N, C-alpha and C positions, 0 to 999 in steps of 0.2 A: 504494499499499500504505500502510495506517494503521500509526502506530506502536504498539508494544507492548513491554511489559517483564515480566520476572519478578522478583519480590521475596522474599526470604527473610524470614520475619517470626516472632518469637517471642512468642507470646500468653501473657497472664495472665488467666485467666477468673475470674470472681466478684470482681472490682474494684469499688470503690465507684462508678466511673463509667468512661466510655471515654475514653481518652486515648493519645496518642503520647507514649512516654517518650523514645526517642532511639534511637540506633545502638549495638549491641553488636557491633563488628566490622563485618561485612557484613549483620548481621540487624538489622532493625526490630524494637524491642520495642514492643508495644501490649497496653494494658490493654482489657479489655471486661467490661462489668457482667453480661453472661448467663452463666449456669452452663455448664460443659463437660458437657452432658447432651443427648442426641438431636440433636446438631449445632447446637444454640443458639449457642454460642460461635462457631462458624464463621460462621452466618449474620451474626450481630453484627458479626463481624470485617470481613466483605466489605462490610455496609451502612456501618460506620462508615468505612472507608477510602474508599468512594465518596463519603459527605458531605465528608469532610476534603479530598478530591482535587477536589471539585465536578464530578464525573462521575456517569453513570448506574449504578445498582446492578448493571446487567447487565454493565457494562465491567469488573467485578472478580469473579474466579472463582478458587475453590480448586482447585490442581493437585496439591498434595501435603500429606499429614500431617492428614489428617481426624481421626485420633485421637490426635494428638500436639501438644505446645505449639510445636514447631517446624514451620511450614509454609511452602509456597510458593504465593504468590498471582500470578496473572497480570492485568496491568493493560492494558488495551486502550485505545488513544487517546493515550497519554501515553509519552514515552521516560523513561528512570530519572532523568536530569538535572531533568525538569521535575517528576517526583513528588517528589524531594528538594527541589525549589525551593518547591513548594506546600505541603509539610508542615512546611517551616521549620525542619528537624531536620537 
């Protein structure tokens, strides 16, 4: 069985660029450049996390919060400790 984890994320759409801000409690705060329109910010979030974690885009999926700034994403192939280590925050 491959590792997987769920990650609570607080997104900030329409930011000047994509960036991991840091942890707020047990939520990861992430800024994305894309607007919160037609799911663009959700797609940008998953793509950015995949690039930052050096995994395939298909390994990151949105589970909850499609229309909210507070989201839950699933990351397949990595344990939470490895996600934290790769993000460096």
